[in-house]
N, C-alpha and C positions, 0 to 999 in steps of 0.2 A: 541550379542543378535539378535534373529531372529524376523523379523516383524517390525522393527523400522526404516525402510528406509524413512518414511515420516518425521522423526524428523529433520534431517539436513536441509531440505528445510524450516521447521518452523523457525529454528534459522537463516537461511539465510534471510528470509523475515523480521524477527524481526530486524536483523542487517541493512538491507536495509532501514527500517523505520527510524532507527537512523541516517543513512546517509542523508536521506531527512530532518530530523529534523535539523541536522547541516547545511545543505545547505540553509534551510529556514532562520535560524538565521544569517548565514554568509551574506546573501543578505538583510535581513529585517532590522537588527540593524543599519547598515550605513544609510539606507533610513529614518529610524525613527530619527536618529541623525540629518540628513539634514533638517528634518521637524521642528526641534527646538521646540518640544513640552515638556512642563514641566510634572512632574509626575501626577498632577491632570488631565491634558488633556489626557495623555496616559491612565489613568485608565478609562476614559469614552469612549474609542474607541471601537465601535462595529465592527463586521465583515464588515458591509456595509460601515462604515466610513473608515476602513482600506483600503477597495477596492477602495474607492474614493481618498484616500490620497496617497497611494503607487502605484508605477508603476505596470502595469499588470504582467510584467516579474518577479517581486518580489513576487507578490501574487500567481502566478501559483505554486510556490514551497509550499507555505502554504496550498493552496487548495489540492495539491497532498498529503501532509502530512496528512491532514484530511481524504482524500480518503483511505489512507492506514490503517485507523481505522474503515473502513466500511466493505465491502465484505471480506477482508482478515481475519476478526474475525471469519467468518464462516469457512474459510480455516483452521485456527488454530485448531478449535474444531474438524473438520472432520479428519484432519491429526493426531491429538492426539488419537481420537477414533480408527482409523485404526491401529496405533501403539499399542495401549492398547490391541486390540483383536488379535494381531499378523498378521495383514493383511497389514502392511505398506511397505512391500518390493515389488519387481517386478513392475507390471504395476502401482500400487498405487504410488510408489516412482517416477516413470517416470512422472506420471500426476502431482505429487506434485512439482517436479522440473520445469515442463513446466509451471505450474501456477506461480511459483516465477519468472521465466524468463519473462513471459508475463506481470506481474505486474511491473517489473523493466523497461521493454520497455515502458509500459504505463506511468510510472513516468518520464522517460527521455523525452518522447514526450510532456507531460504536462508541465514539468519544463523548457523546452527550447523553443520550437516553438508553443506549444499548438494548434496543428492542430486537431480540435475537431472531425472531421469525422474519421481520422486515429486513434486517441485516443479511440474513441468509438468502432471502429472495434477491436482493441486490447483488450479493456475491454470486449466486447461481447465474443471474443474467450476465454479469461480467465474465463469468467462465464460458458461457456460450459465445460471447463476443470474442474471447481469447481463442476458442476452438475455431471460429471462423477465420481469424488471423492465421492460425497454424495451418489450416487447410489452404489458404491463399498462398502461404509460403511453400507448402508442399507442391502445389500445382505449379508454382513459378520455377521450382527446381527440377521438375521432370520434363 
């Protein structure tokens, strides 16, 4: 099929989101068990209470998992539009893969050391790539 080069990066980022989901629970559940909270107490935990209760290194993974449901949703939509109009190959596919690579790097930074300035630089770069994809989709539709 021609023009669907942006679809494999869509699947790759969706798969990466599930990796972060698994990593989040792999680290979070043992910490919740250590806190010895009953079901009633667990049901009342807000994000703020979880941040106070669990070590930051555990919460970093959860925060990143949430981040993967923010700007990447725009990526999914734009990548699908590019594929649907037959403009997902070539430079669009390169940009899509670059976006995925930058989001994975962003995740690894946030989930391990959480160096905010470095993480922000990678996020900003990924946003510029996303803007380039959006512009390509806009051009394809006019």
